[in-house]
N, C-alpha and C positions, 0 to 999 in steps of 0.2 A: 571391512570397516576402512575406510579412507582417510588419510591424512588431511590434514587442512591445504596442504600443499598440492596433493593430488585433485583436490576439489577444485581450486581456483584454476589449476591447468584445465580441468575437464571445462570449467566455463569461459574459457579465454580461447582456447583453440578454436571452438567451432564459429566463432563470433563474424567473421568475415567472410567465413565460407558459405556462399550461397545465399549472401545478404538479401539480395533483391530478388531471388526465386523462391522465397519463402512463402508458404500461403498465410491466410489471413489469421490464422490460429496455430500456434504451435503449442509444442509440448516440452516441458524441463520434468526428468526424474531424477531423482536423488542429487540434486545441484548442477545436472547438466543442463545449460542454459543454450537452446539453439540462436541464432540471429534472429533480431526482429522482422518481421515480414514488412514488404512495401504497403503504402497506404492503400486502402482501398474506401470509395464512400462509406459512412457508416449508414447500416440498414435502417429504416423507420422503426422506432419502435412500436410495438404491440400496444395501443391504447387502452385494450381492455383490463380492468384489475383482475387479480387473480381471485378464485372464489374456493376458499378454504375454509375447512371447520377446525376443530381444537386440533394442536399439535400433538403429533402420535409421538410417545415416548422413544427416544434414542437408543439405538442398539448399540453396545458397547461389546467389543470383543472381548470375552473372560481370558483374562491373564495378559491382554494385549498391552500396547502401549499408553491407551487411555486411561484403559482400567488401572495399571500401576502408577497414573501420574498423580502427585500429591493433591489431595482434597483441597487444600488452601495454597495461595500464592507466597510465595516466599522463596528463599535461597535453594530449596530442595527441588521446588517446581521448576526454576530457571535451569538448574545444571541439568534435570532431566531433558528439558527440550533441548539445551545445548549439545547434549549427547547425540539426541538423535536428528540433529543436524550434522554433527559431526559424522555419525554413520550412514546420513543419507536416507534414513528410513521415512523421511517425510513423505507427502502424498505428492504426485505429478504434478507441477506446475502447469497452468494453461495460460497462455497469451494473448491479447487482443490489443489490437491498435488503436490509440485514441487519437484524434486529429485536432492540431491546434492550428488554427489559421490567423495570419497576420491581419490585424486589425487595418482597415481602410483609411488612407489619410495618414499612416504612419510608414517609417522606415522599414517594416515589415510585412508592408501590403504586399500581397504576390508569393510571399513565403508559406508553407505548410511544414508543420513537424508532426512525423507519426512516431509516436512513443508507446512500446509496449507495455500494457497494463496486466497485471494477475487478473484473469478474469474472475477470482473469487478470492477468500482471504487465505492464508498459510493454513494447512489440515494436516492431520495426521490420523489414519485411519478412518478419514471421511467427517473428521470433527475439526471445525475451526477452533484453533487455539489461541487462545489472548496472550497478552505478553507487556511487558512494562517497556518504556520506550528504551531501557538499556539493551534488553533481549532485543528488543527490533533492531536498534543499530547494530548489535553485535552479529546478528543473523545477516544483515545487508554487507557487513564489512566481510564475513565469512564467506558468503557467496557472488561477491562484486556485483550488488544489486543498489539501486538508487532508491532514495527516499520519495515517499510521494510530498504532493505540496498542495495545498488547499487550492490552487487553481485547476491541477489536474483532476482532484476529486470533483470539482464544479464540472469539469468537461465530461466526467462520468457520470454525472447526473444527467446530464445533457443528452448523452450518447447511448445510454444503457438501454439494454433490449429487455430488461425486467422492470420497467417504471411504475407497475403497480405493487411491487415489494414495498411495503411500508414498513418504518423501523419498527424494531422489536426493542420495547422498552417495558419498564416497570420494576417494582421491587423484588426481592431486596437487590439494591445496587452494590453487589460486592464481588469478588474474583473466585468465589469457589468453584470448584469441579462441576457440583450440583447445577448451579447458576447458568455455566458456560454450556451445560449441555442441554439445560432449557431452552437457552437461547438459540442454539443452533437447531434444536426440532422446530421452534416456532419459524425460524428465516427458511428451514427446508421445506415445511409447509406450504409456505409463500410461493417457494419456487417450482413447487410442484406444478404450477400453473404454466410455467415457461419452460417445456422441456427443451434440452439443446442450447440454454441461454450461453452466450459468451460473454456479458460483461453484466455482472450482478451488481446491483445498488444495494445500498443499505445492508451489507454483508455483516456491517457492525461501522464504529467509528475507525478514521484512518489516524495512526500517528503520521506528523505531517513535519516538514522541514520549513522554517517560517522565519522569516525577519524580526519576529517578537523575542527572539531568544538573545538577540543584539541590543533590546531595548532599555534595560537595566531597571525595569519596572519591578515591583513586587506585587503580587495579588491581594487584594485588600482584605479577603475572607481568610485565606490559607496561609497567607504570610510566606508563599515559595516565591523565591525570585524567577524571575523569567529565564534568567540565563541557566539554570537547573532545573528549570521545568519541563513536564511531558506536554508536548503539544498536540491536542486531539481535536479531531475536525469531522464533522458528518452527521449523519442521519437525517437524510432530506427529504421534506414534505413534497419538493417541486423541486425542478432544475434551480440550481444556482442559490436554493433557501435551504441551509443545513439548520437543523435544531440547535446543535453546538457549532458555532463560527470560531474556530483556533482557541478553543480553552487552555488556560496555562494555570491551573488550579493546583495540580498535582504533582509531585517530585519525580524526576525521571530516573533516578537512581545514580545520582553523580557522587563521587569522591567516596565509593562504598556506601552511602545511605540508602535505605531501603526505598525502589521506586513502587509506584501505585499502578495497580491495573484491576479492572472489573470486566466483567462478562461481557461489556460493550466493545472494548479496545482491543479489537482483532487486528492482524497483522498482513498488510500490504504492500507490495513494492513496485517499482517499474524496473523493466528490463536494462541491461547493461549498455545496450546500443540503441540509438533513436536515427531517425532518417530525416534530413531537411532537406526540402525540394524546394529551389527558388522558383522564380518567374522563368528561367531558361528551362524548369521541367527536369533539370539533372538531380539525381537522388545523391545525397552526402551522407553517406555514416558519419554520426558523431556520438561519442560517449556520452549517455545522458547525465551523469554526475555534472560532467563540466558544465552543460548548458547553462545551471541556475546561476553560474559565476561569471557567463559570458556575456560581456556588455552589450552585445550586438541581438543576440538571440534568446537571453533570459526571458523576456515577456511572454513567449511561446509555453514556458513551463509554469511560470509564477505569476503572469498576467503583467500589463503595463502597469508602472507604479501610480497608483491613485485611480486607476481606471475603476469603475464599478459596474459590476453585472451582478443582476439579483441583489443579494444581501452581503455580496464577497466584495473585497477591494484586493486589486491588483498590488504586488510586494516589489515588482522590479527586480533588479541585480540583487543577487544574495553576497555577503561576503565569506560564505563557507557554503559546502556542498554536504554537511552531515552535521549532527548537535556537537556545539563547538566545545562541550563542556565533556562530552564521553569521548576518551582516548581511542585511538583506533586499535582494532585487534592486531597484535603483533605479528610481524609477517615472521614466520619460524626459519631458523637459520638450515640451511640445507646441508 
């Protein structure tokens, strides 16, 4: 079992070693995060949709971590997942660079950002595990990761190599383990048509960092304040056209309140370091979290403010790099 201090050290030490020499897909095991790879042109997607039948039942290891996971969402299950993260017994992370290119006619023309995105969702024993926004932020803090943004999710929808993986939806919409396992089986059946996929689309909805946390609005149906909401985005029918475009209906779990989760809310992060390449061709490593607050480069992660791409609108510079109402995980005293 590793302490949080040991885990964070394992994350940070290798970040700059071999930064430019890494391959396009890197691996992370038990919280050890190699540096992100240099950019390569994205491979053209396979235009053929997958041919699949009914999803086969998902195999759960008897007596394993998923078998022991609480059937219903809540404090018990959240504590179990936190223990898995602390112990480093979650599945290997795989990273693939997503490329954001500065718009022509703007100050970012000629700039490219290569940002490592998890190839698939957070898994334990091969099972994608859902979570509240509070848990999502806690894991990001604990492992030194950056949060997804709606704009990066849009880039994934454009650059994925699994374009025929359609969203898995349907009743019941709940957070039970049984429903989570059913969603996993459906996704895996569709992915069978894409062996070796490096950037999975529609692994579930993403928790995302958004300017909407600062809007002061209240959801008209649920009554949840945006400042205390869980921001969820995704399930793409086509590039840049998600079924849910930054929904703010459910609570994140702020101030000890229960957070919301259901089978579709999987967890996916950005790697700790990205690479900026300017018109001069020189790669510049930059902490991913810092980019969303950078007045110059934020649009490469959040979209140019007001710019429309498909059904999405760019958010521009953000005033925070994490959910503003969820306190950071305390750094333990040595």
